[in-house]
C-alpha positions, 0 to 999 in steps of 0.5 A, a space after each residue: 242758248 238757254 233752251 239748248 242748255 236746259 235740253 242738255 239736262 233734261 231728264 227725259 233724254 236717254 240714260 247715255 245721253 244724260 250721264 254724257 252731258 254731266 260727265 262733260 260739265 264735270 271735265 269742264 270744271 275740273 279743267 277750270 280748277 285746275 286753271 285756278 290751282 295752276 294759277 294760285 300755286 305755280 304760275 305757269 301759263 302753258 298749263 293754264 292755256 293747256 287746260 283751258 284749251 281742253 274745257 274748250 273742247 269738252 264744251 264743242 264734243 258735247 255740243 256736237 254729240 248732242 246735234 248729231 246723238 253720235 256720243 261714241 266718236 266724241 267720248 273716244 276722241 276726248 279719251 285720246 285727247 285727255 288721257 294721251 295728249 293733256 295729262 302727259 304734258 301736264 306730267 311732264 311740266 310738272 315732274 316735281 308733282 309725280 306723286 298726285 299724277 296717278 290720282 289724275 291718270 285714275 280720273 282718265 281712265 274711269 272717263 273711258 270706263 263709264 261712258 264707253 260701251 265694254 268692249 270698247 272701254 276694255 281695249 281703250 282703258 287697257 292701252 292707256 293703262 299701259 301707257 300710264 304705267 310705262 309713263 310712271 315707271 320711266 320717271 317715277 321720283 325717290 321721295 313720297 312727293 316726287 322731290 329729290 330735294 325739296 324745302 318746306 313749302 315745296 312739301 307742303 305744295 306737293 301734299 296740297 296738291 296731292 290733296 286738291 287732286 284727290 278732291 278734284 278727282 273724287 267729286 268728279 268721279 263721285 257725282 259721274 257715279 251718282 248721276 249713273 246710279 240715279 239713272 238705274 234706279 230711275 230705269 228699275 222703278 220705271 220697270 217695276 210701275 211696268 212691271 205692276 201694271 203687265 200684272 194687272 192686264 194679266 190678272 184681268 184678262 185671267 179673271 176674263 177667262 175664268 168668267 168666261 169659262 164659268 159662263 160657257 160651262 153652268 149651262 153645259 153642266 145642266 146638259 151634260 148632266 141631264 145626258 148622262 142620267 138619261 144614258 143611266 136609263 132603261 132606253 131603246 138602242 135608236 134613243 141611247 145613240 141619239 143621246 150618245 150623239 148630243 153627249 159627244 157634241 158637248 163634248 166636242 163644243 167644251 173641248 173647242 171651247 178650252 183651245 179658243 179660251 187657251 189661244 185667246 191668251 196670246 195676244 194677235 201677232 206678240 210672243 211673250 213666254 211665261 215658262 214653268 214646270 209642266 207634265 208633258 204626260 198631261 199636255 199630249 193627253 189634252 191635245 189628243 183628246 181635243 183633236 179625236 172630239 174634232 175628228 168625230 165628223 171626220 173619216 181620218 185615222 189618227 195614230 199617235 206615236 209617243 217615245 214613252 222614254 221622253 222625260 215627264 216634267 219639263 220646263 217651258 211654256 205650256 200655253 205655247 206648246 199646247 198652241 203649237 200643237 193644235 194649230 199644226 194639227 188643225 191644220 192638217 185636219 183642215 186640208 186632209 179630206 181622207 186618208 190619216 194623220 200621224 202625230 210622232 213626238 220624240 226627244 234628242 238630248 241636248 246636254 245633261 238637263 236640256 232635251 230638244 222636244 221633237 213633234 212631227 205632223 204627217 198628213 195624207 192631204 192636198 200637199 203644198 206647192 213648190 211655189 207657196 212654200 215661200 210663204 208658208 209661214 207669212 201671215 194670210 199669205 199661205 191660206 189665201 194662195 192654198 183657198 184660191 188654188 185647192 180648197 175655197 170651202 177651208 176656213 181660216 184666218 190664215 194666222 196659225 202657222 205664221 204664229 206657230 213660227 213666231 212662237 218657236 222662234 221665240 223659243 230658240 227652235 225651229 219648224 220645218 216642212 216637208 210637202 209633195 202636191 198632192 199627196 200630203 205633208 210633214 210639218 216639224 217643229 223642234 224647242 228646247 226644253 229642261 227637264 227637271 226630273 228623270 221620271 218619264 212620259 209612260 212606264 210599265 213596271 215588270 212588262 215581263 209579267 205581262 203577255 198580250 193578244 191582240 185582234 185589231 181591226 187591220 194590219 195599219 193598226 195592229 202595227 201601231 199596236 205592236 210598236 207600243 207593245 214593243 218600246 215597253 217589252 212587253 210579249 204580245 201576239 196577234 190574230 188575224 182571223 178568228 181561227 187564229 185567236 182561238 188557237 192562240 187562246 187555247 195554247 198560251 195564258 194572256 194577262 189581256 186580250 186587246 179586241 178592236 170593237 169592229 171585230 167582236 162578232 167574229 170572236 164573240 162565240 170564241 169568248 163564250 165558250 171558254 172561261 177567259 182568265 185575261 183582262 178583256 180590253 176592247 178599242 173604240 172610237 170615242 162616238 161608238 157604243 160598247 159592243 164587246 160584252 166581256 170587256 171590262 175596260 175599254 181604250 179610246 182610240 187613237 191608242 198610244 204609248 200613255 193611255 196603254 201605260 195607264 190601262 197596265 197600271 190600273 189607272 183611270 183617266 179620259 181614255 181608260 174606263 171601266 164598261 160596266 156603270 159602277 153604281 155598285 154601291 148606296 149611301 142612303 144614310 149619308 146626308 150631302 150639302 149641295 151649294 150652287 146659286 144655279 136652280 138647274 145645276 142644284 137639280 142635276 146634283 140631287 138627280 145624281 145623288 140620289 142614283 145612292 140613296 142619299 139624302 140631298 140638301 141644297 143652297 142657293 147661297 154661302 149664307 144659306 150654307 152656313 144657316 143650314 149647317 147650323 141646324 143639319 149633320 152633314 156628311 159632305 158638302 159640294 160647294 161651288 165658287 162663283 157665286 154672289 156676296 160670297 163666294 166659295 172660298 169665303 164660305 169654306 173658310 166661314 165653315 171651317 171656323 165653325 164651332 165642333 170638330 166635324 167641321 174640321 175634317 168634313 169633306 168639302 168638294 170644290 164643284 165649279 166651272 173654272 177650268 183655267 190652268 192653276 185652278 185646282 192647286 188654288 182650290 186645295 191651297 184654299 183647304 179644300 179636300 177636292 176639286 170636281 169640273 163641271 159639267 158633272 157626270 156620274 162617273 166624277 160623283 162616284 169617284 168622289 163618293 168612294 173617296 171621301 165618304 166614310 165607310 160606314 155610310 157605304 153599303 153594297 148594292 145588289 149586283 143583279 141592279 148593276 147596269 152596262 152602258 
């Protein structure tokens, strides 16, 4: 019995059970007090027996509810007994004390409201309120005490009864509410502890990713930087092709490493969303670049159709969206030995600030049998069924599509598939996303000022370009032969000429014999060498709305680059300090900077950096982040604190292998002027030098020394 009583008030019980037991105990105590008061002041045996019987019922229902864990039936039963039987009976027996009854009625209502769920409490509480209102309306008294003819003793007794009723109900209600609040407070404290633990785990995982990124990108920096220097040398075409293969393989490894680290952020089979504002155009560029690198060894055509009117800045979980794109596109690549893959990105408005982001991935692969469709999004089932029937050499865990379905379900979206066996599949998913501004992913200002001539390698690619240019309302013409190209150039004036790298030989004579004022843009695969000698810019396939818009707005990114290796300036009077704890990284950075004639000094630690700055006049610093003893941010803070105005304004660039999401913002917030991710390339270095070196330190280089890549 003692153990049972202890179990009733065990704080390890769930909140509902604990509050139920405490409330019933308070009700039992209240009934006992009523028995005592009735015995002392009114001497009404029936009222005493009725109150005692009600207290016993409270005890019995409490015991039964604890045994069966069925609280709701017990609460409803006692609410009916207490509010519709006990209270009305007491009301009739003590009709000379009507004024105290509303107080007890209030306690009866509180019993129902505190213990029952919201819907049941509203229904039952409403019925009780109506019932009590009818009683009070039919049997109300004319005096404040409810007595028409009262002696002094009666009035005193009535007021004492009112005071006692308020005390009893106040204590009972206060205790019940206090225990309820105590549980909420304890739940909040536990939630805070869990939140702190989750944050610690998140930070630990984030630090692992940062360290992982650093350890992989540090040696890759040496490889890519050295290869980039080799490309700048006078080497044979055969050697140049081999170097390009090395560079492309390095880029592929870096992209796959980024993909692996991103996927590792998700727990296997568990989906948690971390929503924030993100740039959809950056996400799409990243995904397309990743897939383009992967497809370098395949014979597949990769087309990307992006609706340029999709809102650019959305609110959602960008990491999970990236995972959706990558998993579904990887699935298409795995099961498509030849043909093409088409990525379509569109949207449909839901309301004034929300869209459905709609993504289609179409392939011409092996397709899916009807009997396999039911297993499509079940872990391991689809992979095994397809491998057994069609593609024994396909690798994979079979988790990709199942994880996609779980993520999309968590985002309140949906995923569908249409497939014809041996003829390909179309996977479609849509997820609701809020947008935070009216900016679109791609736009071209003054589109009517452009006129573009397109000379593509085949009809499919030409039609693809036509759709993109039409979406921007840009005037365009299409040449199908060299004669078409020559005729159109003679007749019209074009702002740009888009030429496929594969068809350059057909138009080389035409371009060479005429003074072409147009911007000539070459379309290349990612692993192609540039053949179009007159081209000023290249677009890396796949061509889509984002890189076309960037080109026409004179923006540069991983898809839009100038053909000529810039190198058109020198900075022989600039002194540049490079700080890195890795000798190879120092040598690579020094070699690249030496191309521009800069005076390069190096330091292996933050302390060496501070020591050198006391004795050397430095115009710019490239500062590594992850160094022993004193990291890059600590070193930066010490530099800014050094006496002298030059240290406060000196350009300091974060040179780091940390490319985890948010790294750039972290370095800029810490006080760095800019952020350069490893591996370092000549193009990256040149942009930084042009932007941050003082103008008096830069001198023009002899144009004859510019080299073609």
